[in-house]
C-alpha positions in Angstrom: 4.5 -10.5 17.4 1.9 -12.5 15.5 2.1 -10.0 12.6 5.8 -10.7 12.1 5.2 -14.4 11.9 2.5 -13.9 9.3 4.8 -11.8 7.2 7.5 -14.4 7.3 5.1 -17.1 6.2 3.9 -14.9 3.3 7.4 -14.2 2.2 8.0 -18.0 1.9 5.4 -18.1 -0.8 7.7 -16.2 -3.1 4.7 -14.4 -4.7 6.1 -11.0 -3.8 3.0 -10.3 -1.6 3.1 -8.9 1.9 0.2 -9.4 4.4 -1.9 -10.7 1.5 -1.6 -7.5 -0.6 0.3 -7.4 -3.9 3.1 -4.8 -4.0 1.6 -3.1 -7.1 -1.7 -2.7 -5.2 0.1 -1.0 -2.3 2.0 1.3 -4.7 -1.3 2.1 -6.6 -3.0 3.0 -3.3 -0.2 5.3 -2.3 -0.3 7.0 -5.7 -4.1 7.5 -5.4 -3.7 9.1 -1.9 -1.0 11.5 -3.2 -3.2 12.5 -6.2 -6.2 13.0 -4.0 -4.2 15.2 -1.6 -3.0 17.4 -4.5 -6.6 17.7 -5.9 -7.9 18.6 -2.4 -5.2 21.2 -1.9 -6.1 22.8 -5.3 -9.8 23.0 -4.4 -8.9 24.5 -1.0 -6.6 27.1 -2.5 -9.4 28.2 -4.9 
């Protein structure tokens, strides 16, 4: 419940941030995870 309240307070700032993390940082992190997974699969297949 407390997490929802925090998220609502963050949205009121209008900075486009959620839970203190910028959206671009979250997207970048997801991209890094995807690339890392592909690289690991390539090494495993070899």
